[in-house]
N, C-alpha and C positions, 0 to 999 in steps of 0.2 A: 190268283193266290192272294189271300189278305197279308196284311203286313206281318200279323202274327204269327204266320208259316215261315217268314224270313228272318225270326228272331236268331241271333248266333248262340251257340252252344257256351254255356259257362265257363267249358274247357278251352274257348278261342281265346287263344292269347291276346288279340286285339280288345276283346271285351274285358278281359283282364285288366289290359293297361290303361282302358278309360273307364273303368268302372270305380276307381279312387276320386276321392274328393278334387274338385278342380278349382279350387280359388273361389273367384266371384260367384260363380256359378253355385258352387256349395254354400258360400256364404248367403246366399239368395235363398237357397232351398227351391229350385225353379223345379215345379212339377212340370210333367208331360202326360197329356191325353189324348189317346186316337180316337175320331169319332168316324164312325160309319156314314153312308149317305144318309139314313134313314133314323140318325140320331143316337143309335147304341155305341155304347164304351166298347171299343175293341182292344185298346191296350192302355194300361194304368200303370204310372211309374211309382218306385218307392216313395218319392218326393210327394207325389199326390195323396198316397195314403196319408202322409204325414200332414197335409195341406188340408185336406178336407175330411180325414177321420175314416174313411172307407177300406177296407183291405181291397187287394187286387181280386178275390173271390166275390167279393159283394158288389163290385163296382161293373167289372166286365160283364157284358152281354144285357146291362142295364140301359134305360133311355136316360141320358145325360142330364135332359132338362128337368124330369119330376124328381130323379135324385139328388140334384144339387140346387135346384131353385125353389124359392117360393112360388106359390102358384102365381100370385101378381106380377111375377117377374117372368115368368117363363114365356109367354106370348113374345116378348121383346127380345129374349135370347133367342127363340126361334128363328125369328124374322132376320136377325143378324146372322144367323148362321147359313139360313138360307140364300143370303146375299153372298156369303163368302163362298159357298158351294156353286153357285152360278156364274159369278163374275171372276172369281179367281183372286180378287184384292182382299189382302190383308185387313183385320182388323184389330184395334189395340185399344184397350180403355179400362176403366175400373168397373167391375162389376159385383153385388152383393151376392153372398153364396152362402148357403146354408150347409153348416157343419154337421156331421153326423150328431154331435149333442144337442142338436138343435139350437145352436147359436148361428146369427149371422155375421159373417165376415165380408169385408171388402177386400176383393182379391183383383190384381192387376193382372190382364189378360192379354196375350199375342196370339190371335187365330189365323191360321193360314191354311190354304187348300194345297193337298198332296195329291200327284197322280202316280200310279204305279206302272209297270210295264205293259200292262195290258189295256191302261186305259181308266181304270177305276177310280174315282175320287175319293177321297178320304180327308177328314178336317183335322189337322194338330192344333191343338190347345197349349200354349205355353203359358203356366200360371206362376205366379208368387204372391205372397202376401203384401198389400200395399203398404202398409206402416213399416215393413223390413224394407221395401225398395225405396221408401223415400227417405228412410235414414241413411242408406248407403248413397242415394244420390247426394243428400245434404253433406255426407261424410267427403265425396268425392268432390262437391263443389267446395268444401273448407278446404279439403288437401290441396285442390288447385291452387285457390287464392293464396294459400299460406304459403306454398312454394313459389307461386310468382310474384307475390308482393313481399316476402318475406327480407329484411333488411341483412338478414345474414346469408352467406351462399350454403347452398344445398344442391348436392348431386347425387346420381346413383351410377354406378358403374356394375359391368357385368363381370364375371369370374376372370377374365381376361383384363380386366382393368380399361376396359374402353368404356366411354362416356355413352350413358343412356339418356339420362336427363339431366339439365343442368338448367338453375334458375337463373333470370336476369341479375341478381346481386353476384352470384358467383362469376358470372362469365363476365361482368364488369371489372371484378377483381384481377381476372385472368387477363383483360385485354383483349379477349376474342370473341366474338359473337355467338351465343348458345347454340345455334342452329351448326357453326364450326366445331363444336365441341362434338356432336354426335357421331358415334361409329369410331373417334379416334383414341387413341391410349392416352393414359395419364401423363407420360412423360413427353409424348408429342407435345402437349399443350404447357407443360411446365418443364422444359429440360435442363434447369439449372441444378446445379449440384445441390444446394439447399434442400431440394425436394426429393433425394434419393432416399432419406430417411423416411419420409411419408408414404413413399410409395412400399418399402420392406415392412412400414407397419401395416398397410393395407392388407398386405399379402398374408402377412402374419394372423391378422383379424380373420382372414377367410379362412384360414387352416383351422384355427383354433376356435374360433367363434365367441372369444373373447374380446368386447370394445375396447378401443383405444381412446382414451378421452382426455381432451385439453393437451395436445402434443403441441408444443409450440413450434413453428416453423418462420423461419426469417430469411427473405430471398428478395429478389427482383423479377417482376414480371412484365409481361407485355404493355401491361396498363400503365406504369411508370418505370420504367427500365434505369431512369437514372437516379432513382433513392430505394433505400432499402424499406421495405414494409415488413410486418409482423401478422402472423395469424394463429388463432387457437383453432385446431383442427381436431375433429372427433371421426373416428370411423367405426361403424359397427355391420356385421354381417345380416343380411338379408336373407330369409329363408320362407319357404312356401308352408302351407299347412302339413305336407307331406314330410316336411323336414328337408327338402332339397334344397341347396345353394342357390339363391338368384344372382346374386352380385353383393354390393357393400355400398353401403350409404356415407357421404360425406356431409358433416356440417362442419362449417367453416366461418369464424369470426374475426374480422379484421380488428385487431388490437395494436395496431401501428402507433395511436396516440398515447395508448397506456406503455407500450414498450419503449417509446423515445422519453417519455415521462421517467419510465424506470432508470433508463441509461442515463438520464440527466440525473436522477436523485443517485443512483449509484456513483455517478462521477463527482457529484457533489460530496458523498460520503469520502469518496477516495481523496478528494481534494482534502477534507478536513483531517482525514488519516495522517496525508503526507505534511500537511502543517503541523498535528500533532507529533507526527515523526521528526518532523524539522528542527522543531523546538527541544527535541532532546539529544538530536545528534548535532545540532549546529550551536558552536560558541561554548563547548565542553572545556575550552582552554581558553585563556588569553593570549593566544599566539595568534597573529595577524594571518600568516599564509595558513596555518592550520585551520581557521577558521573559513578561509576561503576555500580550502580543499574540501570541507564536510559540506557547505552549501553545495559544491559540484556533486559529490557523492549522493546527495539526496534527488537532484535533479536527474541523473544519469544511472541507468535507462530509461525511467518511468517517464520521465518527462521530454528529455531531448536526448538526442544522439550523441551530440556536441554540446559542451559549455566551456565558456572562458569568463574568467571574473577578473577586472581590472580595477586597479586603485589608483586614483589620483596620486603622483608621486609628490605633490605639495602637501598632502595629508599624511603621508608617512613620514616626510622632513621636519614638517613642521606644525603637524596637527591641525592644519585648517585648510580650506578649500581656496587655492590662490590661483586663478586662472592666468593673471596678467594679460600679457600680449601674445598674440599669434594662439598656435593650437595649443590644446592641453596636453600635458606630458603623463602618460600612464604608465604604471608599474604591473606587469602581469603577474597574478598570485596564483591563479590555478587554472589548469586547463583539463579537460577529461573527455574521452571519446566512449562511447559502448563498446567500439570493437576496433581494430586497428586499423586505420585509413589515411590515406597520403592528404584527405583533406586536414589534419592535424597540422601540417608543414605550412599550411597558411594562417594558422592562428599563431600569435606571439606566445613564445614559449614562456615558463613561469620564471619570473625573476628577471625578465628582459625589460627595457624602457620600450615606450614606443609613442609616436604622434599618428593621428588619424586625419584623412584629410575632411574637409567640412560636410560632406554628405554621409559619412559614414554613420551609422547608426549610434556609435559611442559618442560621437560629436552632438548627435541631435538630443540625447539624452542628457549629456551635461549642458546644452544650450538652454533647453525647456524643461527639464526636470520631469519630462514624460516619458512612459514607454512608446517604443515604436513597433507594431504587429507588420509584419509584411508574410500575408496568407499564402501567395504563390510567387516565387520567383521567378523572374525572366531573365535574359541575357545580362539587360542593363543595371537589373538589381543585384545580380551576382558582383558585377564590377564594383557596385556601391558599398556592399557589405565586406568586401575584401580590401586587403590594405594595399594591394597591387595586382595588377594584371595576371600574374602567375599565380596569385591566391585566386583569382575568379576563375581560372582556367581548373585549379584543382577542386575546389567547391564543385564547378560543374563536372566534371570526371565521377566525382563522389557521389553524385544525385542528391546535391543539397537542393531542395525545393522549399524550405519556409523557414522563416526567421523571427527571432522575437529579440529585443535590446530592452532591458531593464534598468533604470537609473537605481542605484545605491543611495539612499538619502537616510541620512542620521541626524536627528537634534535641527532638521529644518534646512540642511546643506547636503548637497549631492557631492558623496564621496569617491563615487566610482561606478562603474557599468557592468552589467553581467548580460553576455550575449549567449543564446542558445539556437540551436540549429537541427533539421532533421533531414536526414537522408533515406535510411532504408525504412523507416517508420513513413508509410505512405500518407499520414494523415495529417493535414496542414494544422498549423497552430490555430486554435480559436480563443473565445474569450474567455470560456473555462480556463484554459491554459495560461492566457495572461492574468487572469485573477489569482490562480495559483502561484506562478511565478512574482506577481509582487508581492504576494504576503510572505512567502520565503525570504524574498529578497529583502522585505523590509525588516524582517527578524535578523537575518544576517549582517545586515548593514549597521544595526546599532549593535551587535556582537563585535564586529570588526572594529568599528569606531571605539568601542571599549577598550578592545585589545590595542588600539593605536595609543590611546591616552595613558594605558597601562604600562606600556612600551617607553613612551616619554617619561612617565614618573619614576619609571623604576630605573630606567638609564640615568635620570637626575639625582634618584635616591644611591644607587651604586657610586656615582662619580663623587658624592658628599661623602658616603661609605670611606671609601678609598682615599679621600683626600684627607680625612681625620685618623687615618691609621698612620702610624711611624713607619718612617724609612730605616730599616733596622741596620746597623753595621753587624757583620756577621761574627765577630770577634770583641770579646767582653773579659775584662779580667776572669781569667781561669775559669771562662765559659765559651763554648761554640754554640751558637743559637741560630735556630732557622724559625721562621714563621710564614703561616700561608693563612689568608682570607680567600672563601669561597663563598659569592652569593647562592641565593636559593636557585636551584634550577627551575627547568619547565616554566610556569607561568607564576610562581609565588614572587611574594613581595620580597625586597632586600630587608634582611632584619637589622638589629641592633647589637651584631655580636662584635667585640672588640678584642687586642690585645695591645700589651706594649711591654718594652724593654727599657729598664729607666736605669742609668748608671746613677751611682751613688757614691757619698764619701767613702773612703778608706776601702777602694776596690769592690767594694760591693755593688751588686746589680739587684733590682727590683723587677720581679717576673709577675704580670699579670694576666688574667684572661676573664672577661665578663661578657654577659649576655642580656640586653635589656629586651624584656619580654613585650613584643610588638614586632611592627613591620612598617615600611615605607620612610618617607622622608622624617616624620616625626621621631620613629625611633631613632633613626641614624642621628638624628640632631640631639635628641635624650644621651645617646653612646657619647655623641661628642664631648658634651659638658662633662660626663662621668670620667671620661678619659684625661679631661684637661685637668678636673678636680682631683684625680688620681695622681696626677704627674705633680700637680703642684703641692699635694699634701706629701708626697715621697721625698720632695725637695727639704721639708720640714725633719726630716730625719725619725720619723714617727715609726714604731713598731705596727707590724700586721693587726694586729686587734684594735688600735686606735685609728688607723687609716681605715678600717671598714665602718668603723663605728662613725666617722665623720661621713663617709659615703652613704652611709644609711640614713643620716639627717639631709643631706644633700638630695639623696633620692627621694626621700618623703616630700618635699616640694616638686618634685617632677611630676605629681599626679596627673594621670591614673598609672604611670609608670613604674613598674619594679624590675628590679635586676639581680642577677646572681652572679658570684665574682669569686675567684681565686686569687689571692694575693701573696707572694713569696718574696722573701731577701736572703740571698746568698751570699755568704762571706768566703772568699775562697782562701783566706790565710788561714782561716779553722777548721774549712770543709763542712761549714755547718749552715743549714738552711731551716728558718723561720716561715711558717706557712699557716695561713687563717683561710676558712671557708665562709662565704655568705651563701648557702644554700646551693653550692653548686656540684657538679658531678666530682667524683674524687680523682685527683690527679695519678698518673701512674708513675711508678719508679722502676725505671728498668736498670738492675746492678750492671757491673760490669762483666759480670759472667754470664749475661742474658737472662735471667731471672726475673720477668716483670711481675710487679705485683701493685692493686690499687691501694693507696695511702688510706688507711682509717683515720679520717680527721673528724673532728666534732665538726658536723655539718654546717651548722647556725641556719639561720633564716634568712631570705632572701633581703638584698637591700630595697629599704622603702616601706618595709613591716614595722620596723621600730619597737623598741621596748625589750628585747631580748640582747643579752651581752653576746660578744663573740669570743671564741677560744682559739688558741695557737697551738699549733705543735713544733719540734724541732727535731729534726733529723739531721745524720751525717750522711755527707756526698763524698765518696772517692773519686779519684779520677776514673773516668770511664762509665762513671754513672750518670743516668739519663734522667730528667724530669719532664713528663708529657702532661701540658695543660691544653684541655680542648673544651670546645661549648658541645652543648646537646645533641648538634646536628649532624654530628660525625657519627654519631651512635645510636641515636633514635630514628626509628620507623614507625610506620603505622602498623605496620604487621607481624613484627619481630620482638619478642620480649627483651626488654632492657638488659637483663642480664646473659641473654645469650649475646648480646650485641657486644656488651664488656667481653665477655670471655672472648669472642673474635678479636677485639681490640688487643688483648694480651697475647694471643696465638699469634697475632702478625708482628707484636714487639719483641717476640722472643727470638726472631730470625735476626742474625748479625746484620748490619747494613755500614756502609764504609762511611758516612757522614749523616749529620741529622739531617740536612738537605734530602737526602735520598728517603731518611724516612718519612719524612713529611709527605713526601710524591707520592710514596707507596701504600701509605695510610689512607689518603685521599682517592687515589685510586683502587683501592679495593673496597673500602666502605661507602662511598659514595656512588649515588646512581642517578641517572640524569634527570629523572622524576622526582627526587627529594625534595621537599617542601620547607628546608630551612637552611639557613646559611649555617656557614663553618669558621670559626676561627682555631686555629692551632697553633701553640708555639711548643718549641723542643728545644731543651738546654741540655748540652753535654759538659760535665765538669772535667776539666783539663788542669795539668799542672802549671803551676804560675812560671812564666817565662822569668828571664833574668831580669829584665827591666821592670815586672811587674812584682817582683820580691822586693819587701821592704830595705834589704842592704843595697849598697851602691850598685850602681849599673857599671857595669866594664866599659873602659873607656872605647872609642871607636876606633878600630884598625890599629 
């Protein structure tokens, strides 16, 4: 029976399954021709029709040589055919073939002898266009070299994510030989948690057919388990020409250098952001302790788990670094931890004094003026950074593993130390952390030093201010008097506010309140000169207008200072008050029945302006009436209209009080705020009936 008689029916399922394109064979278009021993064509495949141009009906039964070859090539072909049929050895090579259209094409053949069940022989010729074959060979060779020599990682995995092919570059990345990949699953080779996302992405690509491009994966492999690496991975599904899913391809590029550079750049940007943030958050006031707390707030928890800021006590007390003999004395200004921890007990608490042993990082910073970075702390190091053995034990229990000490340097002098530590944060301090800490410490040190300087200047100004104010007697003829001075609160300077009560002839009393516009020691000095001048002029028994006129000339000589002032003279025998104002806020008159009112006085110009005459007003004071003189610090704020504040003052004064002392205290308590930026002088005088001894008549004899 000839092979033609054994052809399967078209309905045979085996035939149906094999009839579709078969990948490489279909790409090559391999033609099959079965030739009988006499040289006639017995079978002719559809690919043969495409390759040679003849249909099956035109070719079957024809002698192959005259049909397909030119005369000059037929003899050589018949000889080769005979050799194959006689010996059974295959022959392969290229041979020129005549196409049906008359053209000659070079075709690659593989000829072999077939034997059927009864011993008859046939020749099977497999043929393909040589140019196509050479192109495929070149592509395969190029692909093989591309995969094997590529510096990027390439792999093919089947639908179960088992490795089928891995190139050397990817094998090196994984630290596993290429041969050991084959047949093993993706997660067997890369079991770490960071690779779970890549596995999920590949499974999604297998299902959807949508490629995943440039997914960053960061983790550790067997190639370098101690260091973190980064890769950009792309996954795309592989399908055959029928659309059947073959598996998934991986393209992996090691981008560790770029990743580390990006991390470094990001840390640099973060450091710049923190420095910028620190410049706005540190030094918002001129308070030493608050500035230290602001520094700690910036560092915790972003940089450190624990921070302590200590200042040399000599800087706080005398404004200069004075180490003297023995260990330096520190005052703890701020302590902060990122979370509750017993390690805080090992740190000197805010406000306390401490000395440290010579090997302590703080002592090192004071001696050398240089920071000290300890990346990894051992037991001996914990004993060195702690003040005692109990502190070392607490640090060890808390897991403190890295430490950084930075000197606080201002104007070339070491004024203190900042200590940082990490426990829960697993990363040791590095050079970037050191640079950031030094930058923040430098800025904070200058702010702290400014605050210390301001504190000393403010203290001196306040001392001077108080020394220039009078020590009042609460009793004057026909008057009960109380006065208060309050310096500016928070971080503001001491101002130039003053008050005075001056006894005059005839049981009269001069009452004055003033405000030099300015702050600090110069303003306090100017205030002292004006108060002295006022007292001297008052002794000359001048009326309020002439007093203010002379003070105006004196203030003009105190350039650049000007001042406001109200000056009043009370005569208890006539119950008469003469008062004049130089640009000052109006006094309040509180009648005995509790009705307060702002006195409608000629305002006048401030002292020192010159050229404008002053005017006085006269009013009667009955027993129980009160005169309230004050400076603008009592009622002026940055947020409230002055009219509303004056209304509040009147409301407070409408309530009855037992004494002028209590009235002073109540006004200050209600109207002053800890953050007010101006000082206050307040003077209240209540008219009283003259006692027998104060009356012009004779005093009764004792007993």
